[in-house]
N, C-alpha and C positions, 0 to 999 in steps of 0.2 A: 534441547530443542534447537532446530536450525531455522534460518530465515532467508528468503529471497528478497533483496531490496532492488526494485526496478528503477534504474537510474540512467537509461539510455536515450531518453527523449530529447528532442531538439529544443523544446522550450520556446517555440515560435511566438506564443502570445506574450512572452515576457521580454521580448526584444525592446530596447537595445541592451538590456542588462545581460542577456544571454548571447550577445554577439561574440563575446570573448571569454565566457565562462559557462560551463555546463550548468543546467538548472539545478542539479542535485548539490552543487557547491555554492550556490548563491548565499551570501552571508545574511543571517538573521541575528541582529544585535551582535555582530562581530564573529559569529560562529557559523560554519558551513551547515547547510540544511542536513546533509547526509550524516554529519557528526551527531546531530540530535538523535537520529534513529539508532545509530550505533550505541550511543550512551544509554538511551532508554531501554532498548531491548536487551542489551548485555546485562544490565542491572536486574532485569526481570527473568533471567534464566536462559537466554539465547547464547549458545556457545560457539556457533559457527554461522558465518554469513556468506551468501553468494550474492555478488553484485554484478549485474550486466551493464556493459558500457557500449558506447558507440560514438556519439557526437563529442568532440574534444576529449576523447577517452584518455589521452596522455595526462591531462590534468587530474583526472580521477585516480589514475594509477600512481601519480606522484603523491597525491594527498594520502592515499592508503599506505604507501611505502614509508611515509614519514609519520604515520600515526601510531598510537599505542595498540591499535587493532590489527596491525598488519599480519600477525600470526594466526588470526582467526577469520580472515577474509580471503575468499577466493574470487578473483575477477575473471569474467568471461566477456570477450569482445565480440560484438555482433556487427559484422560488416553490413549485413542486411537485417533490419529489425524483424523479429519474429512475433512481436506482440506478446502480451502477458502469458497466455496459455502456451504459445509456441516456445517461449523461453523456458517455462516450467518443464515441458516435455523434453526439450533438447538437453536439459541438465538433470534428467531423472536420476542419474547415478549419484548425484551429490546428496540426495535425500535418503535418510533411513526410512524404514517402514514405521514411521510415527508421524504425529501431527507436526505441522510446520507453519511459520508465518509467511504470508505473501503480502508484500508492502509496496504500494506505489510511493516511492520516496520523494515525490514532488509535493507531498503534503507535509504539514507541520502538525504534530499531535503531542499533546501532553495528557496523560491519563494514567489510571491504575492498570498497567499492562499485566501485572500478576493477576489482577482480578479478571482481566480479559482471558487469560489462560485458564483460570479456574472456571469461568463461564463456559468455555469450550469443553472442559473435562466433564462438567455436569450438564451438558446439553441434553435436550429432549431426544428420545429414541428416534432413530431413522433420520437424524440430521448429520451431515458430513462436513459442513462448513460453518464457521461462526464469523459473521460480518460485523465490523465496527460501524455503528451509526452515530450521527450527530445531528443537532438541530441547526439547519442552515438559515442564513439571513437572506438567501436568494434561491428559493425552492425551484423556480423555473429553469435554473441553470444546472440542476443536479439530478441524480437518479433518486427519486423518492420511493419509499417502500411502504407497503401495507402489511401489517402483521396480524397473526392470530393471537389468542389469549396466552399462548405459551411463548410469544416473541419470535415465532417462526415466520419467515417471509412468505407471503401468499401472492403478492403482485408487485410489479415494478412500473413506475411511471418515469420514463427517461426523458428529461428535459422538455416537459410539456408546459403549456401556458398556465393552466390552473390546476396544479397538483393538489391532492386531497389533504396534504399536511406539509410540514417542513422537516420531516424525519428522513434524513438522507444517508445514502451509502457513502462511507468514508474511504472506500477502496483500500481497506486494510483487512486482511482475513487470516484466520487460522483454518487450515485445510487438513483433512484426513488423507493419508497416502492413496486411498482407493480412487482418488480423483485422476491419477495417472492412467488408470484403465480406461476411463471415459475419454481423456485427452487422446490416447492412442487410437481409440475407436473412430475418431473423426477423420483419420487418414489424411492429414495435411500438416504442414510445418508451421504455417502462420495461423495462429489461433487467437481470436479476440475473446478475452475472458467475459466481457459484458454481454456480447452477442452470441457467442458460440457455447459458452459454458453455463453461466448463471441461469438462463431460462430453463435449462434442463434440470436445475436443482431447486426449482420452486417447490416449497413445502418441505425442503430438506436443508434449509439455511437457517441456522440459529443466529441470534443477534446479541451484540453487546453495545450498550449506549455509552459513548464517551461524553460525559457531562462536564468535563473540565475544559478542554480546548482542542479544536480541530479546524484547520483551514487549508484549502487548496492554494498553493502559492503559484497560481496559474497566470495571473495578469499583473501588470504594473500596479494597479489599484489594490489588489489583494496582497501583493508583496509589501506595499507601503503600510497597509493596515496591520499586517502581521508583525511588523517591526514594533509597533506601538502596543498591540494587544499582548504579545508574548513577553514583554519586558518583565512582568511580575513573576512569570514562571522561570525566566532565566536567573533572576535574582535569588529565587528560592532554591 
């Protein structure tokens, strides 16, 4: 299995931490955020990674070139950001005709990734994506989902004041390769996954609940909290 790790964002909400370091390399208990993803997914069966870069890309390139993962990582530099779907489509040739991980690497996740893969393999008929879910402590700041009895997404509530639950989209997916046909049909280069893609797949998105740990390292507050909360996982 292959994976796209999205790592090109500016990390503006995390300033001043990200003034001199890209968000994907901020240290969590002394270890770069991106390295957690490379470690977890490679142990779960991912054999090749594509990582997009832009802001302070030289640091990401240096990190990868000095890492044990350098031979299984392909880096692509985006002078102009293409957004999630646009990056996928632009790099279609990297992916085989099989399912792949799509990961927003500015999150920190610990979970049973092999179980995630198995959930996708055993997904309900006519579903094409499996989305990681988590229970958020701040529902109004997240994309909240409503599911049917099979765990298939029926409705999204994107950052609304009073969402119906705290079950949120973790922005980590396993996608079937037929998604490229839909991306191409949009006839544009810059494609927002949340707005341009996911609404089209309502009723076709399976889910996997991460009941171990997941946090968006998006603000100074969440970054500080992650340092404390993740300590037990780092030790283990």
